[in-house]
PyMOL Python script that loads the backbone (N, CA, C, O; Angstrom):
from pymol import cmd

cmd.read_pdbstr("""\
ATOM      1  N   MET A   1      -7.390 -12.793  11.377  1.00  0.00           N
ATOM      2  CA  MET A   1      -6.074 -12.357  10.939  1.00  0.00           C
ATOM      3  C   MET A   1      -5.658 -11.155  11.792  1.00  0.00           C
ATOM      4  O   MET A   1      -6.402 -10.183  11.920  1.00  0.00           O
ATOM      5  N   ALA A   2      -4.469 -11.240  12.366  1.00  0.00           N
ATOM      6  CA  ALA A   2      -3.967 -10.176  13.240  1.00  0.00           C
ATOM      7  C   ALA A   2      -3.828  -8.856  12.490  1.00  0.00           C
ATOM      8  O   ALA A   2      -4.033  -7.788  13.065  1.00  0.00           O
ATOM      9  N   PHE A   3      -3.478  -8.930  11.207  1.00  0.00           N
ATOM     10  CA  PHE A   3      -3.312  -7.716  10.402  1.00  0.00           C
ATOM     11  C   PHE A   3      -4.624  -6.943  10.305  1.00  0.00           C
ATOM     12  O   PHE A   3      -4.634  -5.717  10.423  1.00  0.00           O
ATOM     13  N   VAL A   4      -5.716  -7.644  10.093  1.00  0.00           N
ATOM     14  CA  VAL A   4      -7.030  -6.985  10.009  1.00  0.00           C
ATOM     15  C   VAL A   4      -7.407  -6.399  11.362  1.00  0.00           C
ATOM     16  O   VAL A   4      -7.930  -5.287  11.432  1.00  0.00           O
ATOM     17  N   ALA A   5      -7.150  -7.130  12.427  1.00  0.00           N
ATOM     18  CA  ALA A   5      -7.450  -6.628  13.777  1.00  0.00           C
ATOM     19  C   ALA A   5      -6.669  -5.342  14.063  1.00  0.00           C
ATOM     20  O   ALA A   5      -7.202  -4.408  14.660  1.00  0.00           O
ATOM     21  N   MET A   6      -5.409  -5.299  13.636  1.00  0.00           N
ATOM     22  CA  MET A   6      -4.591  -4.103  13.825  1.00  0.00           C
ATOM     23  C   MET A   6      -5.175  -2.927  13.039  1.00  0.00           C
ATOM     24  O   MET A   6      -5.243  -1.806  13.546  1.00  0.00           O
ATOM     25  N   CYS A   7      -5.594  -3.189  11.807  1.00  0.00           N
ATOM     26  CA  CYS A   7      -6.194  -2.129  10.988  1.00  0.00           C
ATOM     27  C   CYS A   7      -7.502  -1.635  11.605  1.00  0.00           C
ATOM     28  O   CYS A   7      -7.787  -0.438  11.592  1.00  0.00           O
ATOM     29  N   GLU A   8      -8.293  -2.559  12.143  1.00  0.00           N
ATOM     30  CA  GLU A   8      -9.553  -2.172  12.787  1.00  0.00           C
ATOM     31  C   GLU A   8      -9.286  -1.306  14.015  1.00  0.00           C
ATOM     32  O   GLU A   8     -10.011  -0.344  14.267  1.00  0.00           O
ATOM     33  N   LYS A   9      -8.262  -1.640  14.768  1.00  0.00           N
ATOM     34  CA  LYS A   9      -7.905  -0.831  15.943  1.00  0.00           C
ATOM     35  C   LYS A   9      -7.499   0.576  15.502  1.00  0.00           C
ATOM     36  O   LYS A   9      -7.914   1.564  16.108  1.00  0.00           O
ATOM     37  N   GLY A  10      -6.691   0.661  14.452  1.00  0.00           N
ATOM     38  CA  GLY A  10      -6.285   1.964  13.930  1.00  0.00           C
ATOM     39  C   GLY A  10      -7.472   2.763  13.421  1.00  0.00           C
ATOM     40  O   GLY A  10      -7.552   3.971  13.641  1.00  0.00           O
ATOM     41  N   ARG A  11      -8.395   2.092  12.740  1.00  0.00           N
ATOM     42  CA  ARG A  11      -9.595   2.774  12.246  1.00  0.00           C
ATOM     43  C   ARG A  11     -10.424   3.307  13.402  1.00  0.00           C
ATOM     44  O   ARG A  11     -10.986   4.399  13.314  1.00  0.00           O
ATOM     45  N   GLY A  12     -10.505   2.542  14.487  1.00  0.00           N
ATOM     46  CA  GLY A  12     -11.258   2.984  15.654  1.00  0.00           C
ATOM     47  C   GLY A  12     -10.690   4.251  16.275  1.00  0.00           C
ATOM     48  O   GLY A  12     -11.434   5.076  16.806  1.00  0.00           O
ATOM     49  N   LYS A  13      -9.381   4.406  16.209  1.00  0.00           N
ATOM     50  CA  LYS A  13      -8.726   5.578  16.787  1.00  0.00           C
ATOM     51  C   LYS A  13      -8.700   6.778  15.845  1.00  0.00           C
ATOM     52  O   LYS A  13      -8.733   7.923  16.295  1.00  0.00           O
ATOM     53  N   THR A  14      -8.641   6.519  14.542  1.00  0.00           N
ATOM     54  CA  THR A  14      -8.442   7.608  13.590  1.00  0.00           C
ATOM     55  C   THR A  14      -9.638   7.878  12.673  1.00  0.00           C
ATOM     56  O   THR A  14      -9.788   8.978  12.142  1.00  0.00           O
ATOM     57  N   GLY A  15     -10.476   6.873  12.496  1.00  0.00           N
ATOM     58  CA  GLY A  15     -11.583   6.990  11.547  1.00  0.00           C
ATOM     59  C   GLY A  15     -11.150   6.735  10.108  1.00  0.00           C
ATOM     60  O   GLY A  15     -11.973   6.791   9.193  1.00  0.00           O
ATOM     61  N   ILE A  16      -9.882   6.461   9.904  1.00  0.00           N
ATOM     62  CA  ILE A  16      -9.370   6.205   8.550  1.00  0.00           C
ATOM     63  C   ILE A  16      -9.773   4.801   8.122  1.00  0.00           C
ATOM     64  O   ILE A  16      -9.545   3.825   8.837  1.00  0.00           O
ATOM     65  N   ASN A  17     -10.371   4.722   6.952  1.00  0.00           N
ATOM     66  CA  ASN A  17     -10.928   3.469   6.461  1.00  0.00           C
ATOM     67  C   ASN A  17     -10.195   2.954   5.223  1.00  0.00           C
ATOM     68  O   ASN A  17     -10.685   2.049   4.547  1.00  0.00           O
ATOM     69  N   ARG A  18      -9.040   3.514   4.924  1.00  0.00           N
ATOM     70  CA  ARG A  18      -8.278   3.127   3.739  1.00  0.00           C
ATOM     71  C   ARG A  18      -6.986   2.446   4.165  1.00  0.00           C
ATOM     72  O   ARG A  18      -6.316   2.879   5.102  1.00  0.00           O
ATOM     73  N   VAL A  19      -6.652   1.375   3.459  1.00  0.00           N
ATOM     74  CA  VAL A  19      -5.436   0.625   3.751  1.00  0.00           C
ATOM     75  C   VAL A  19      -4.645   0.476   2.459  1.00  0.00           C
ATOM     76  O   VAL A  19      -5.196   0.088   1.429  1.00  0.00           O
ATOM     77  N   CYS A  20      -3.354   0.784   2.514  1.00  0.00           N
ATOM     78  CA  CYS A  20      -2.462   0.617   1.369  1.00  0.00           C
ATOM     79  C   CYS A  20      -1.514  -0.540   1.656  1.00  0.00           C
ATOM     80  O   CYS A  20      -0.805  -0.538   2.663  1.00  0.00           O
ATOM     81  N   LEU A  21      -1.508  -1.519   0.774  1.00  0.00           N
ATOM     82  CA  LEU A  21      -0.650  -2.684   0.935  1.00  0.00           C
ATOM     83  C   LEU A  21       0.545  -2.539   0.002  1.00  0.00           C
ATOM     84  O   LEU A  21       0.391  -2.485  -1.218  1.00  0.00           O
ATOM     85  N   SER A  22       1.732  -2.476   0.586  1.00  0.00           N
ATOM     86  CA  SER A  22       2.940  -2.274  -0.203  1.00  0.00           C
ATOM     87  C   SER A  22       4.106  -2.937   0.498  1.00  0.00           C
ATOM     88  O   SER A  22       4.008  -3.299   1.671  1.00  0.00           O
ATOM     89  N   GLY A  23       5.192  -3.095  -0.202  1.00  0.00           N
ATOM     90  CA  GLY A  23       6.392  -3.662   0.382  1.00  0.00           C
ATOM     91  C   GLY A  23       6.600  -5.108  -0.033  1.00  0.00           C
ATOM     92  O   GLY A  23       5.732  -5.739  -0.636  1.00  0.00           O
ATOM     93  N   GLY A  24       7.757  -5.602   0.303  1.00  0.00           N
ATOM     94  CA  GLY A  24       8.181  -6.925  -0.142  1.00  0.00           C
ATOM     95  C   GLY A  24       7.267  -8.063   0.240  1.00  0.00           C
ATOM     96  O   GLY A  24       7.095  -8.995  -0.545  1.00  0.00           O
ATOM     97  N   CYS A  25       6.666  -8.021   1.433  1.00  0.00           N
ATOM     98  CA  CYS A  25       5.813  -9.149   1.839  1.00  0.00           C
ATOM     99  C   CYS A  25       4.583  -9.275   0.940  1.00  0.00           C
ATOM    100  O   CYS A  25       4.023 -10.363   0.799  1.00  0.00           O
ATOM    101  N   PHE A  26       4.163  -8.164   0.332  1.00  0.00           N
ATOM    102  CA  PHE A  26       2.982  -8.232  -0.530  1.00  0.00           C
ATOM    103  C   PHE A  26       3.332  -8.620  -1.967  1.00  0.00           C
ATOM    104  O   PHE A  26       2.486  -8.539  -2.858  1.00  0.00           O
ATOM    105  N   GLN A  27       4.583  -9.043  -2.193  1.00  0.00           N
ATOM    106  CA  GLN A  27       4.928  -9.702  -3.446  1.00  0.00           C
ATOM    107  C   GLN A  27       4.363 -11.116  -3.438  1.00  0.00           C
ATOM    108  O   GLN A  27       4.192 -11.733  -4.490  1.00  0.00           O
ATOM    109  N   ASN A  28       4.076 -11.617  -2.255  1.00  0.00           N
ATOM    110  CA  ASN A  28       3.487 -12.941  -2.099  1.00  0.00           C
ATOM    111  C   ASN A  28       2.012 -12.860  -2.484  1.00  0.00           C
ATOM    112  O   ASN A  28       1.213 -12.241  -1.781  1.00  0.00           O
ATOM    113  N   LYS A  29       1.658 -13.484  -3.597  1.00  0.00           N
ATOM    114  CA  LYS A  29       0.310 -13.386  -4.152  1.00  0.00           C
ATOM    115  C   LYS A  29      -0.755 -13.900  -3.173  1.00  0.00           C
ATOM    116  O   LYS A  29      -1.825 -13.303  -3.056  1.00  0.00           O
ATOM    117  N   ILE A  30      -0.472 -14.983  -2.485  1.00  0.00           N
ATOM    118  CA  ILE A  30      -1.447 -15.555  -1.545  1.00  0.00           C
ATOM    119  C   ILE A  30      -1.695 -14.588  -0.397  1.00  0.00           C
ATOM    120  O   ILE A  30      -2.845 -14.346  -0.028  1.00  0.00           O
ATOM    121  N   LEU A  31      -0.629 -14.031   0.172  1.00  0.00           N
ATOM    122  CA  LEU A  31      -0.766 -13.080   1.279  1.00  0.00           C
ATOM    123  C   LEU A  31      -1.515 -11.832   0.819  1.00  0.00           C
ATOM    124  O   LEU A  31      -2.404 -11.346   1.518  1.00  0.00           O
ATOM    125  N   LEU A  32      -1.158 -11.318  -0.351  1.00  0.00           N
ATOM    126  CA  LEU A  32      -1.810 -10.118  -0.873  1.00  0.00           C
ATOM    127  C   LEU A  32      -3.304 -10.355  -1.096  1.00  0.00           C
ATOM    128  O   LEU A  32      -4.136  -9.585  -0.614  1.00  0.00           O
ATOM    129  N   GLU A  33      -3.639 -11.412  -1.820  1.00  0.00           N
ATOM    130  CA  GLU A  33      -5.050 -11.663  -2.143  1.00  0.00           C
ATOM    131  C   GLU A  33      -5.881 -11.941  -0.899  1.00  0.00           C
ATOM    132  O   GLU A  33      -7.009 -11.460  -0.789  1.00  0.00           O
ATOM    133  N   ASP A  34      -5.336 -12.713   0.043  1.00  0.00           N
ATOM    134  CA  ASP A  34      -6.077 -13.010   1.277  1.00  0.00           C
ATOM    135  C   ASP A  34      -6.269 -11.748   2.109  1.00  0.00           C
ATOM    136  O   ASP A  34      -7.335 -11.537   2.688  1.00  0.00           O
ATOM    137  N   SER A  35      -5.237 -10.908   2.171  1.00  0.00           N
ATOM    138  CA  SER A  35      -5.342  -9.653   2.923  1.00  0.00           C
ATOM    139  C   SER A  35      -6.397  -8.739   2.313  1.00  0.00           C
ATOM    140  O   SER A  35      -7.188  -8.132   3.035  1.00  0.00           O
ATOM    141  N   ILE A  36      -6.409  -8.642   0.997  1.00  0.00           N
ATOM    142  CA  ILE A  36      -7.403  -7.800   0.324  1.00  0.00           C
ATOM    143  C   ILE A  36      -8.809  -8.285   0.647  1.00  0.00           C
ATOM    144  O   ILE A  36      -9.673  -7.489   1.014  1.00  0.00           O
ATOM    145  N   ILE A  37      -9.039  -9.576   0.511  1.00  0.00           N
ATOM    146  CA  ILE A  37     -10.379 -10.134   0.776  1.00  0.00           C
ATOM    147  C   ILE A  37     -10.809  -9.855   2.213  1.00  0.00           C
ATOM    148  O   ILE A  37     -11.919  -9.381   2.453  1.00  0.00           O
ATOM    149  N   GLN A  38      -9.926 -10.152   3.169  1.00  0.00           N
ATOM    150  CA  GLN A  38     -10.300  -9.979   4.574  1.00  0.00           C
ATOM    151  C   GLN A  38     -10.501  -8.514   4.939  1.00  0.00           C
ATOM    152  O   GLN A  38     -11.411  -8.187   5.701  1.00  0.00           O
ATOM    153  N   LEU A  39      -9.669  -7.633   4.408  1.00  0.00           N
ATOM    154  CA  LEU A  39      -9.832  -6.202   4.699  1.00  0.00           C
ATOM    155  C   LEU A  39     -11.115  -5.657   4.083  1.00  0.00           C
ATOM    156  O   LEU A  39     -11.842  -4.902   4.728  1.00  0.00           O
ATOM    157  N   GLU A  40     -11.395  -6.035   2.845  1.00  0.00           N
ATOM    158  CA  GLU A  40     -12.627  -5.573   2.208  1.00  0.00           C
ATOM    159  C   GLU A  40     -13.854  -6.124   2.934  1.00  0.00           C
ATOM    160  O   GLU A  40     -14.850  -5.416   3.081  1.00  0.00           O
ATOM    161  N   ASN A  41     -13.796  -7.364   3.383  1.00  0.00           N
ATOM    162  CA  ASN A  41     -14.902  -7.935   4.164  1.00  0.00           C
ATOM    163  C   ASN A  41     -15.103  -7.192   5.483  1.00  0.00           C
ATOM    164  O   ASN A  41     -16.208  -7.167   6.024  1.00  0.00           O
ATOM    165  N   ALA A  42     -14.033  -6.588   5.999  1.00  0.00           N
ATOM    166  CA  ALA A  42     -14.116  -5.811   7.238  1.00  0.00           C
ATOM    167  C   ALA A  42     -14.508  -4.356   6.959  1.00  0.00           C
ATOM    168  O   ALA A  42     -14.570  -3.538   7.877  1.00  0.00           O
ATOM    169  N   GLY A  43     -14.774  -4.037   5.675  1.00  0.00           N
ATOM    170  CA  GLY A  43     -15.260  -2.705   5.334  1.00  0.00           C
ATOM    171  C   GLY A  43     -14.191  -1.691   4.955  1.00  0.00           C
ATOM    172  O   GLY A  43     -14.480  -0.497   4.866  1.00  0.00           O
ATOM    173  N   PHE A  44     -12.971  -2.141   4.731  1.00  0.00           N
ATOM    174  CA  PHE A  44     -11.904  -1.224   4.346  1.00  0.00           C
ATOM    175  C   PHE A  44     -11.860  -1.025   2.836  1.00  0.00           C
ATOM    176  O   PHE A  44     -12.246  -1.907   2.070  1.00  0.00           O
ATOM    177  N   VAL A  45     -11.391   0.132   2.425  1.00  0.00           N
ATOM    178  CA  VAL A  45     -11.045   0.393   1.034  1.00  0.00           C
ATOM    179  C   VAL A  45      -9.563   0.056   0.925  1.00  0.00           C
ATOM    180  O   VAL A  45      -8.744   0.606   1.662  1.00  0.00           O
ATOM    181  N   VAL A  46      -9.217  -0.840   0.014  1.00  0.00           N
ATOM    182  CA  VAL A  46      -7.848  -1.358  -0.063  1.00  0.00           C
ATOM    183  C   VAL A  46      -7.180  -0.907  -1.356  1.00  0.00           C
ATOM    184  O   VAL A  46      -7.755  -1.010  -2.439  1.00  0.00           O
ATOM    185  N   TYR A  47      -5.963  -0.409  -1.222  1.00  0.00           N
ATOM    186  CA  TYR A  47      -5.138  -0.020  -2.369  1.00  0.00           C
ATOM    187  C   TYR A  47      -3.907  -0.909  -2.396  1.00  0.00           C
ATOM    188  O   TYR A  47      -3.338  -1.234  -1.354  1.00  0.00           O
ATOM    189  N   HIS A  48      -3.503  -1.297  -3.593  1.00  0.00           N
ATOM    190  CA  HIS A  48      -2.283  -2.093  -3.739  1.00  0.00           C
ATOM    191  C   HIS A  48      -1.695  -1.857  -5.123  1.00  0.00           C
ATOM    192  O   HIS A  48      -2.353  -1.323  -6.015  1.00  0.00           O
ATOM    193  N   HIS A  49      -0.449  -2.264  -5.279  1.00  0.00           N
ATOM    194  CA  HIS A  49       0.255  -2.058  -6.546  1.00  0.00           C
ATOM    195  C   HIS A  49      -0.387  -2.892  -7.647  1.00  0.00           C
ATOM    196  O   HIS A  49      -0.766  -4.043  -7.434  1.00  0.00           O
ATOM    197  N   LYS A  50      -0.500  -2.299  -8.809  1.00  0.00           N
ATOM    198  CA  LYS A  50      -1.001  -3.032  -9.969  1.00  0.00           C
ATOM    199  C   LYS A  50      -0.047  -2.906 -11.150  1.00  0.00           C
ATOM    200  O   LYS A  50       0.125  -3.859 -11.910  1.00  0.00           O
ATOM    201  N   GLN A  51       0.570  -1.748 -11.312  1.00  0.00           N
ATOM    202  CA  GLN A  51       1.448  -1.530 -12.455  1.00  0.00           C
ATOM    203  C   GLN A  51       2.902  -1.301 -12.051  1.00  0.00           C
ATOM    204  O   GLN A  51       3.792  -1.333 -12.901  1.00  0.00           O
ATOM    205  N   VAL A  52       3.146  -1.075 -10.781  1.00  0.00           N
ATOM    206  CA  VAL A  52       4.487  -0.789 -10.273  1.00  0.00           C
ATOM    207  C   VAL A  52       4.862  -1.896  -9.297  1.00  0.00           C
ATOM    208  O   VAL A  52       4.017  -2.325  -8.511  1.00  0.00           O
ATOM    209  N   PRO A  53       6.102  -2.368  -9.324  1.00  0.00           N
ATOM    210  CA  PRO A  53       6.502  -3.412  -8.383  1.00  0.00           C
ATOM    211  C   PRO A  53       6.338  -2.963  -6.926  1.00  0.00           C
ATOM    212  O   PRO A  53       6.483  -1.781  -6.613  1.00  0.00           O
ATOM    213  N   THR A  54       6.039  -3.904  -6.056  1.00  0.00           N
ATOM    214  CA  THR A  54       5.817  -3.574  -4.646  1.00  0.00           C
ATOM    215  C   THR A  54       7.097  -3.337  -3.873  1.00  0.00           C
ATOM    216  O   THR A  54       7.051  -2.835  -2.750  1.00  0.00           O
ATOM    217  N   ASN A  55       8.220  -3.679  -4.436  1.00  0.00           N
ATOM    218  CA  ASN A  55       9.462  -3.636  -3.665  1.00  0.00           C
ATOM    219  C   ASN A  55      10.410  -2.570  -4.214  1.00  0.00           C
ATOM    220  O   ASN A  55       9.971  -1.459  -4.511  1.00  0.00           O
ATOM    221  N   ASP A  56      11.674  -2.878  -4.352  1.00  0.00           N
ATOM    222  CA  ASP A  56      12.688  -1.885  -4.717  1.00  0.00           C
ATOM    223  C   ASP A  56      12.413  -1.193  -6.053  1.00  0.00           C
ATOM    224  O   ASP A  56      12.735  -0.016  -6.217  1.00  0.00           O
ATOM    225  N   GLY A  57      11.822  -1.912  -7.004  1.00  0.00           N
ATOM    226  CA  GLY A  57      11.499  -1.291  -8.285  1.00  0.00           C
ATOM    227  C   GLY A  57      10.527  -0.135  -8.130  1.00  0.00           C
ATOM    228  O   GLY A  57      10.650   0.878  -8.818  1.00  0.00           O
ATOM    229  N   GLY A  58       9.561  -0.279  -7.231  1.00  0.00           N
ATOM    230  CA  GLY A  58       8.610   0.801  -6.962  1.00  0.00           C
ATOM    231  C   GLY A  58       9.273   1.972  -6.270  1.00  0.00           C
ATOM    232  O   GLY A  58       8.966   3.128  -6.562  1.00  0.00           O
ATOM    233  N   ILE A  59      10.180   1.678  -5.354  1.00  0.00           N
ATOM    234  CA  ILE A  59      10.920   2.752  -4.670  1.00  0.00           C
ATOM    235  C   ILE A  59      11.754   3.525  -5.685  1.00  0.00           C
ATOM    236  O   ILE A  59      11.769   4.756  -5.676  1.00  0.00           O
ATOM    237  N   ALA A  60      12.446   2.801  -6.558  1.00  0.00           N
ATOM    238  CA  ALA A  60      13.279   3.447  -7.573  1.00  0.00           C
ATOM    239  C   ALA A  60      12.434   4.322  -8.494  1.00  0.00           C
ATOM    240  O   ALA A  60      12.841   5.429  -8.844  1.00  0.00           O
ATOM    241  N   LEU A  61      11.276   3.837  -8.882  1.00  0.00           N
ATOM    242  CA  LEU A  61      10.392   4.632  -9.736  1.00  0.00           C
ATOM    243  C   LEU A  61       9.973   5.908  -9.015  1.00  0.00           C
ATOM    244  O   LEU A  61       9.988   6.987  -9.608  1.00  0.00           O
ATOM    245  N   GLY A  62       9.601   5.796  -7.749  1.00  0.00           N
ATOM    246  CA  GLY A  62       9.217   6.974  -6.970  1.00  0.00           C
ATOM    247  C   GLY A  62      10.352   7.975  -6.853  1.00  0.00           C
ATOM    248  O   GLY A  62      10.133   9.182  -6.952  1.00  0.00           O
ATOM    249  N   GLN A  63      11.559   7.480  -6.642  1.00  0.00           N
ATOM    250  CA  GLN A  63      12.714   8.367  -6.556  1.00  0.00           C
ATOM    251  C   GLN A  63      12.959   9.083  -7.882  1.00  0.00           C
ATOM    252  O   GLN A  63      13.304  10.264  -7.901  1.00  0.00           O
ATOM    253  N   ALA A  64      12.780   8.366  -8.985  1.00  0.00           N
ATOM    254  CA  ALA A  64      12.967   8.980 -10.305  1.00  0.00           C
ATOM    255  C   ALA A  64      11.917  10.057 -10.565  1.00  0.00           C
ATOM    256  O   ALA A  64      12.228  11.099 -11.141  1.00  0.00           O
ATOM    257  N   VAL A  65      10.685   9.815 -10.147  1.00  0.00           N
ATOM    258  CA  VAL A  65       9.620  10.804 -10.325  1.00  0.00           C
ATOM    259  C   VAL A  65       9.927  12.069  -9.520  1.00  0.00           C
ATOM    260  O   VAL A  65       9.795  13.183 -10.028  1.00  0.00           O
ATOM    261  N   VAL A  66      10.338  11.891  -8.266  1.00  0.00           N
ATOM    262  CA  VAL A  66      10.664  13.044  -7.427  1.00  0.00           C
ATOM    263  C   VAL A  66      11.865  13.803  -8.012  1.00  0.00           C
ATOM    264  O   VAL A  66      11.851  15.032  -8.072  1.00  0.00           O
ATOM    265  N   ALA A  67      12.888  13.080  -8.436  1.00  0.00           N
ATOM    266  CA  ALA A  67      14.068  13.728  -9.020  1.00  0.00           C
ATOM    267  C   ALA A  67      13.680  14.519 -10.279  1.00  0.00           C
ATOM    268  O   ALA A  67      14.175  15.625 -10.499  1.00  0.00           O
ATOM    269  N   GLY A  68      12.799  13.950 -11.094  1.00  0.00           N
ATOM    270  CA  GLY A  68      12.339  14.641 -12.292  1.00  0.00           C
ATOM    271  C   GLY A  68      11.576  15.915 -11.966  1.00  0.00           C
ATOM    272  O   GLY A  68      11.744  16.939 -12.628  1.00  0.00           O
ATOM    273  N   ALA A  69      10.734  15.841 -10.937  1.00  0.00           N
ATOM    274  CA  ALA A  69       9.962  17.024 -10.528  1.00  0.00           C
ATOM    275  C   ALA A  69      10.886  18.109  -9.986  1.00  0.00           C
ATOM    276  O   ALA A  69      10.695  19.291 -10.270  1.00  0.00           O
ATOM    277  N   ILE A  70      11.886  17.707  -9.208  1.00  0.00           N
ATOM    278  CA  ILE A  70      12.849  18.682  -8.667  1.00  0.00           C
ATOM    279  C   ILE A  70      13.623  19.322  -9.815  1.00  0.00           C
ATOM    280  O   ILE A  70      13.784  20.542  -9.859  1.00  0.00           O
ATOM    281  N   ALA A  71      14.101  18.496 -10.742  1.00  0.00           N
ATOM    282  CA  ALA A  71      14.874  19.018 -11.875  1.00  0.00           C
ATOM    283  C   ALA A  71      14.028  19.970 -12.712  1.00  0.00           C
ATOM    284  O   ALA A  71      14.536  20.979 -13.202  1.00  0.00           O
ATOM    285  N   LYS A  72      12.776  19.670 -12.877  1.00  0.00           N
ATOM    286  CA  LYS A  72      11.873  20.519 -13.668  1.00  0.00           C
ATOM    287  C   LYS A  72      11.682  21.873 -12.984  1.00  0.00           C
ATOM    288  O   LYS A  72      11.648  22.908 -13.649  1.00  0.00           O
ATOM    289  N   ASN A  73      11.561  21.864 -11.673  1.00  0.00           N
ATOM    290  CA  ASN A  73      11.345  23.105 -10.926  1.00  0.00           C
ATOM    291  C   ASN A  73      12.614  23.944 -10.788  1.00  0.00           C
ATOM    292  O   ASN A  73      12.540  25.165 -10.652  1.00  0.00           O
ATOM    293  N   ILE A  74      13.769  23.296 -10.824  1.00  0.00           N
ATOM    294  CA  ILE A  74      15.044  24.023 -10.703  1.00  0.00           C
ATOM    295  C   ILE A  74      15.430  24.652 -12.034  1.00  0.00           C
ATOM    296  O   ILE A  74      15.889  25.793 -12.094  1.00  0.00           O
ATOM    297  N   GLY A  75      15.230  23.876 -13.107  1.00  0.00           N
ATOM    298  CA  GLY A  75      15.691  24.297 -14.422  1.00  0.00           C
ATOM    299  C   GLY A  75      14.757  25.224 -15.040  1.00  0.00           C
ATOM    300  O   GLY A  75      14.992  25.682 -16.159  1.00  0.00           O
TER     301      GLY A  75
END
""", "prot")
cmd.dss("prot")
cmd.show_as("cartoon", "prot")
cmd.util.cbc("prot")
cmd.orient("prot")
């Protein structure tokens, strides 16, 4: 899988062994599950959404959290 090869190249340059899978393409269950398996088999620690949507719903939630933190610090 080209995605795993790209991650391995990045790990070789940075030493970072963690991969976060997010965004609209990872709404596809087959792509997500296959990517997780292949990355873990290559020795990566994989993070992905479990309780928050991977797409616009997750972005909106993040924006609401940041707005709440800003409002709390201002007020």
